[in-house]
N, C-alpha and C positions, 0 to 999 in steps of 0.2 A: 490768215496769213501763213503762208507756207516757209518757214525759216529752212527748211532742209532741202530745198531745191537749189540746184545749180544753174547758173546763168553763164552761157558763152557768148562771145561777140565777135563778129567780123567787122573790122575797121577799116574802111577804104582810104587810101593815101592819095594825094595829088599826082603822083607818078603812076596811079592805076594798080598798085600792089595793096595787099591786104594783110593786116594782122590779126592773129587769132588770140583772142584775150579771155582770161576768166578773172573777174573783177577788175582790178588795177594790174593785174600780172600778165604782161605779154609773154604768149607762149612761144610764137615763132611768126615768121613773116613768108608769104607766099607771093609769086608774081601775079597770080590771077584769082579771081573770086572762085572759079571752080575747084581749084586745088585747095583753097582755104576751106571752103564749106566742105569738102570730102574729108579733109582732116580733123575739123570740128565735130562733123557727124560721128566718126569713129571715137573721139574723145567723150562726148556727151553721151553716146549710148552706153559707154561703161560707168556714167556718172549719174544714175538715176535717181530720183526725177531730174530732169534738166531740160532747159530750153536753149536755143540757139537764136540769137538776134543779129540782122545785118544792118550794119549802120553806113549808109553811103554818103559820100562827101557833100552831096547838096542837101543834106539834112533828113532823107528819107530814111525810115527805120522800119523793118518788118520782121515778124517772127518767121523764121524759115524752117524750124523742126522743134518738135516737143517729144520728150522721151519719159513716160510715165512708169 
């Protein structure tokens, strides 16, 4: 179990916007997934080791990136 790893998430909303989140903390909100993922990639790359997960409104979740 790696307790030192950072987990970042993109959360899709009903209106199509996306929230960038670390743990329970919302970092910001973006109008589209591409902008949110670009932002989280920058943040996660500076907090290694880290992973980015994308949470779609329909329940799908996938790992988008990993930085070791």
